[in-house]
C-alpha positions in Angstrom: -23.6 -30.1 -123.6 -20.4 -30.9 -121.8 -20.5 -33.6 -119.1 -18.3 -31.3 -116.8 -18.6 -27.8 -115.6 -16.7 -25.2 -113.6 -17.6 -24.5 -110.0 -16.0 -22.4 -107.2 -16.1 -24.6 -104.1 -15.3 -24.6 -100.4 -12.8 -27.4 -99.8 -11.8 -26.7 -96.2 -13.2 -24.4 -93.5 -11.2 -21.3 -93.1 -9.5 -21.6 -96.5 -10.1 -19.7 -99.7 -12.6 -21.1 -102.2 -11.2 -23.0 -105.2 -12.2 -23.3 -108.8 -12.7 -26.9 -109.8 -13.8 -28.8 -112.8 -16.5 -31.2 -111.7 -19.2 -33.4 -113.3 -22.3 -31.6 -114.4 -25.1 -32.8 -112.1 -27.5 -35.5 -113.3 -31.2 -34.6 -113.3 -33.7 -36.7 -111.4 -37.3 -37.3 -112.5 -38.7 -34.4 -110.5 -35.7 -32.1 -110.9 -34.6 -29.4 -113.2 -31.1 -28.5 -114.4 -30.6 -24.7 -114.5 -27.8 -23.0 -116.3 -26.8 -20.4 -113.8 -26.9 -16.8 -115.1 -26.2 -15.0 -111.8 -25.4 -15.9 -108.2 -25.4 -13.4 -105.3 -22.7 -13.4 -102.7 -24.3 -13.3 -99.2 -22.8 -12.5 -95.9 -23.8 -16.0 -94.8 -21.3 -17.3 -97.4 -18.5 -15.6 -95.5 -19.8 -17.2 -92.3 -19.8 -20.6 -94.0 -16.2 -20.2 -95.3 -15.1 -19.1 -91.8 -16.9 -21.9 -90.0 -19.2 -19.6 -88.0 -22.1 -21.6 -89.5 -21.1 -25.2 -90.4 -21.7 -26.6 -93.9 -21.5 -30.2 -95.1 -20.4 -32.2 -96.9 -17.1 -30.8 -98.2 -16.1 -30.0 -100.8 -19.2 -28.0 -101.5 -20.3 -25.3 -104.1 -21.5 -22.3 -102.2 -24.2 -19.9 -103.4 -27.9 -19.8 -102.4 -29.0 -16.7 -104.4 -29.4 -18.1 -107.9 -31.1 -17.2 -111.1 -30.8 -18.7 -114.6 -32.3 -20.5 -117.5 -33.8 -24.0 -117.5 -31.5 -26.3 -119.4 -33.0 -29.7 -118.8 -36.2 -31.0 -117.3 -36.7 -34.3 -115.4 -38.9 -37.0 -117.1 -41.7 -36.6 -114.5 -41.5 -32.8 -114.2 -44.2 -30.6 -115.6 -44.7 -26.8 -115.9 -41.1 -26.0 -117.0 -39.3 -26.2 -120.3 -35.8 -25.4 -121.5 -35.3 -21.7 -122.0 -37.6 -20.6 -119.1 -36.1 -17.8 -117.0 -36.2 -18.8 -113.3 -35.0 -18.0 -109.8 -34.4 -20.7 -107.2 -35.9 -20.9 -103.7 -33.0 -21.7 -101.4 -34.4 -24.9 -99.9 -35.0 -28.4 -101.2 -37.7 -29.8 -98.9 -39.7 -33.0 -98.5 -43.1 -31.2 -98.7 -44.7 -33.8 -96.4 -43.5 -33.2 -92.9 -45.5 -31.2 -90.4 -43.4 -28.1 -90.9 -43.7 -28.3 -94.7 -47.5 -28.8 -94.5 -48.0 -25.7 -92.4 -45.9 -23.5 -94.6 -42.8 -23.4 -92.4 -40.4 -25.3 -94.7 -37.3 -23.7 -93.4 -37.6 -26.2 -90.5 -38.3 -29.2 -92.8 -37.0 -32.3 -91.0 -35.0 -33.4 -94.1 -34.6 -30.0 -95.9 -31.3 -29.1 -97.6 -30.2 -25.6 -98.3 -28.5 -25.0 -101.6 -25.0 -23.8 -101.0 -24.9 -25.2 -97.5 -26.1 -28.8 -97.5 -26.1 -29.4 -101.3 -24.2 -27.7 -104.2 -25.2 -24.2 -104.9 -24.9 -21.5 -107.5 -21.2 -20.6 -107.7 -21.1 -22.8 -110.8 -22.2 -23.0 -114.4 -25.1 -25.3 -113.6 -27.2 -26.3 -110.6 -29.8 -29.0 -110.2 -32.9 -28.3 -108.0 -36.3 -29.8 -107.3 -38.9 -28.5 -109.7 -40.8 -27.2 -106.7 -38.0 -24.9 -105.9 -38.2 -22.9 -109.1 -40.1 -19.7 -109.6 -40.6 -17.8 -112.8 -38.4 -14.7 -113.3 -40.2 -12.0 -115.4 -38.4 -10.6 -118.4 -38.5 -7.1 -116.8 -36.2 -8.3 -114.0 -32.5 -8.7 -114.8 -30.8 -12.0 -113.7 -28.5 -10.1 -111.3 -31.6 -8.7 -109.5 -33.4 -12.0 -109.7 -30.5 -13.6 -107.8 -30.4 -11.0 -105.1 -34.2 -11.4 -104.6 -33.7 -15.0 -103.5 -32.1 -14.3 -100.2 -31.5 -10.7 -99.2 -34.8 -9.3 -100.5 -36.9 -12.4 -99.5 -35.4 -12.5 -96.0 -36.1 -8.7 -95.6 -39.7 -9.3 -96.5 -40.0 -12.2 -94.1 -38.4 -10.2 -91.3 -41.0 -7.4 -91.8 -43.8 -10.0 -91.8 -42.4 -11.6 -88.6 -42.3 -8.1 -87.1 -46.0 -7.7 -88.0 -45.4 -4.3 -89.5 -48.7 -2.4 -90.0 -49.3 0.6 -92.2 -48.5 3.8 -90.3 -45.9 2.3 -88.0 -42.2 3.2 -87.8 -39.2 0.9 -88.5 -35.5 1.1 -87.6 -33.2 -1.0 -89.7 -29.8 -1.9 -88.2 -27.3 -2.8 -90.9 -28.1 -1.5 -94.3 -26.2 -3.9 -96.6 -28.1 -6.0 -99.1 -30.9 -7.0 -96.8 -31.2 -3.6 -95.2 -31.5 -1.8 -98.5 -34.3 -4.1 -99.5 -36.0 -3.7 -96.1 -36.1 0.1 -96.4 -38.0 -0.1 -99.7 -40.2 -3.0 -98.6 -41.1 -1.2 -95.4 -42.2 1.8 -97.4 -44.2 -0.4 -99.8 -46.0 -2.0 -96.9 -47.0 1.4 -95.5 -44.3 2.3 -92.9 -44.8 6.0 -91.9 -41.1 6.5 -91.1 -38.0 4.3 -91.8 -34.6 4.9 -90.0 -31.4 3.3 -91.3 -28.6 2.6 -88.8 -25.1 1.7 -90.1 -21.4 2.5 -89.6 -20.7 3.3 -93.3 -21.4 6.8 -94.6 -21.8 5.6 -98.2 -24.4 3.1 -97.2 -26.2 5.6 -95.2 -26.2 8.0 -98.1 -27.8 5.4 -100.3 -30.3 4.5 -97.6 -31.3 8.2 -97.5 -31.8 8.3 -101.2 -34.1 5.3 -100.8 -36.2 7.2 -98.3 -34.7 6.4 -94.9 -33.6 8.7 -92.2 -29.8 7.9 -91.6 -28.4 7.2 -88.1 -24.6 6.7 -87.7 -24.0 3.6 -85.6 -21.4 2.9 -82.9 -18.5 0.7 -83.7 -19.4 -3.0 -84.1 -16.5 -3.9 -81.7 -18.0 -1.7 -78.9 -19.5 -4.1 -76.2 -22.5 -2.0 -75.6 -22.9 -0.4 -79.0 -23.2 3.0 -77.3 -26.7 1.8 -76.8 -28.4 4.8 -75.3 -27.0 7.5 -77.6 -28.1 5.5 -80.6 -31.6 4.9 -79.2 -31.8 8.6 -78.2 -31.1 9.7 -81.8 -33.7 7.2 -83.1 -36.3 8.7 -80.6 -35.4 12.2 -81.7 -35.7 11.4 -85.4 -39.0 9.5 -84.9 -41.0 12.4 -83.5 -39.8 11.8 -79.9 -40.9 8.2 -79.5 -39.5 4.7 -80.0 -40.0 2.7 -83.1 -42.7 0.0 -83.6 -40.4 -2.5 -85.4 -36.6 -2.8 -85.3 -34.9 -5.2 -87.7 -31.4 -6.3 -86.8 -29.5 -7.6 -89.8 -26.2 -7.9 -87.8 -27.3 -9.3 -84.4 -24.2 -8.5 -82.4 -24.3 -6.7 -79.1 -23.5 -3.3 -80.8 -26.7 -3.6 -82.9 -29.1 -5.7 -80.8 -28.7 -3.6 -77.7 -29.7 -0.3 -79.3 -32.4 -2.1 -81.3 -34.0 -3.2 -78.1 -33.5 0.2 -76.4 -35.1 2.0 -79.4 -38.5 0.3 -79.1 -41.8 2.0 -78.3 -44.4 0.3 -76.1 -45.5 -2.9 -77.9 -42.5 -2.7 -80.1 -40.9 -5.7 -81.8 -37.2 -6.5 -82.5 -36.6 -9.0 -85.2 -33.1 -10.6 -85.0 -32.0 -11.8 -88.5 -28.1 -11.6 -88.5 -26.0 -14.6 -87.7 -24.6 -13.2 -84.5 -22.8 -15.6 -82.2 -22.2 -13.4 -79.1 -24.3 -13.2 -75.9 -26.4 -10.0 -75.6 -27.5 -8.7 -72.2 -31.2 -8.0 -71.8 -33.0 -6.2 -68.9 -36.3 -8.0 -68.7 -38.3 -5.4 -66.7 -37.1 -2.2 -68.2 -36.8 -3.3 -71.8 -39.5 -6.0 -72.3 -42.0 -6.3 -69.5 -42.5 -2.6 -68.8 -43.1 -2.0 -72.6 -44.7 -5.4 -73.5 -42.0 -5.5 -76.1 -40.9 -8.6 -78.0 -37.7 -10.1 -79.4 -38.4 -12.3 -82.4 -36.1 -14.6 -84.3 -36.2 -14.7 -88.1 -34.9 -17.7 -90.0 -34.6 -17.0 -93.7 -37.8 -16.8 -95.7 -40.7 -18.8 -97.2 -41.4 -20.0 -100.7 -45.0 -18.6 -100.3 -43.5 -15.0 -100.1 -41.6 -15.2 -103.4 -44.6 -14.4 -105.7 -45.4 -11.2 -103.8 -41.8 -10.2 -103.7 -41.4 -10.8 -107.5 -44.4 -8.6 -108.2 -43.1 -5.8 -106.0 -39.8 -5.9 -108.0 -41.5 -6.1 -111.3 -43.7 -3.1 -110.5 -40.7 -1.1 -109.3 -41.8 -0.9 -105.7 -38.5 -2.6 -104.8 -35.7 -1.3 -107.0 -32.7 -3.6 -106.7 -30.6 -1.7 -109.3 -28.8 0.4 -106.6 -28.3 -2.7 -104.4 -26.2 -4.6 -106.9 -23.1 -2.5 -106.6 -20.6 -5.0 -108.1 -20.7 -7.7 -110.8 -17.8 -10.2 -111.0 -17.1 -13.3 -113.1 -17.1 -16.9 -111.9 -13.6 -16.5 -110.6 -12.2 -17.9 -107.3 -9.9 -14.9 -106.6 -12.7 -12.3 -107.2 -15.2 -14.3 -105.1 -12.7 -14.7 -102.2 -12.0 -11.0 -102.3 -15.7 -10.2 -102.0 -16.0 -12.7 -99.1 -13.0 -11.1 -97.4 -14.8 -7.7 -97.5 -17.9 -9.2 -96.0 -16.0 -11.0 -93.3 -14.5 -7.6 -92.2 -17.9 -5.9 -92.4 -16.2 -4.0 -95.1 -17.4 -0.5 -96.1 -18.5 0.5 -99.5 -20.6 -1.7 -101.8 -23.9 -3.4 -100.9 -24.2 -6.6 -102.9 -21.8 -8.4 -105.1 -23.2 -10.7 -107.8 -21.4 -13.3 -109.9 -22.4 -13.2 -113.5 -21.8 -16.6 -115.0 
C-alpha cells in the first residue's frame, strides 16, 4: 500500500478546493483506516468553503458523508477486519463527557467532526475511531451508504426532534438531499400527509413521486418569503388546517417565516438549515396563541444509525432517486458541485464522489 494518497482539500476560505498528494494517515490503536468508496457532497461543505461556517485547521480535506471498506485495523481494535463494508458516523468523540454519556455526542466537549475539524472523505483513505464505524449491508450501494451518513440521518433526527407521531402531518421546506429523505422517513414513521415546499419544479416533481403534496415556494431572496400565501396553500392542501410538524432545511426568512405560519395548534417547527439571517417572530400570534414551538436540530446521533440503515435495507427509504449525480475524485468536478449548492442551484438532489 502506498504511503501517500490523493485528497481534495480546502486550502483557503473562499477559494476553490485543490487536489493534493498527502501522506496516508497513520492508524492509532483504537482507530481504523477506511479505503473510501464514496463521499457525499453536502450543502454544509459549500458553507465551509465560503466561510459561513468556519473550519479548522487548514488545509483540510472536506467530506463528512463517507462509506468504504476497512483497509487496516488498529492493534487494540476489535470487531472490525479488513474487507468489511462500513459507513462512518460524522463525529469523533471522547465518549466520556456528560454529553456523550447521555447520548448527545454532537455536543461532546472535545468532539471533532470529520471534514470540518479533522480530515474527511474527499480522499482515497480516511482514518476514524473504531467507535465511529457502522456496518453497511451488502444490499446498500456505497453511494447510498454515504448519503445516509448526513442527509438521511439528519432528516431522521429532525423528525425525532419534532416528535412526529403517527397520523400527524408534516411540511418540509427545502427538498434537496435532506428533504427527499425526510419525505420518505415521515411516511415510514406514520405521517398522514406530507407536503414538500421548494422553488424548483424538478425537485417538486420528484417529491410528488415519493408521496408528497408539492407546494411552490416564494423566492429565497424575498424578505418575507411571501409568508401568508405559502401558509394558506399548505392549509388548503392539508384539509384546511395547519401542519403538526414543519421541517426547515434552509432556515432563511423566506422559509422559516412560512414554516412558522403554517403550524396548527401545538405545532413544532424544526430548524435544520445553516441560516445566518435574523427572522422576525410574533410571539403572541404565532407561538403563545397556538402553544407552538421552534426547535433547533444539530446534525444527528450515532444511536439513530442502526434504525436508519434498516429502513434503507428494507426499502422504506429509497435513496436511489436521491443520488442524482456521481462524479470522480476530481477538484474541478467537486468545485462545480459546490458552486451549484452555493447558488441554491436547481436540478439535482445529491452529488456523490465515487473514489
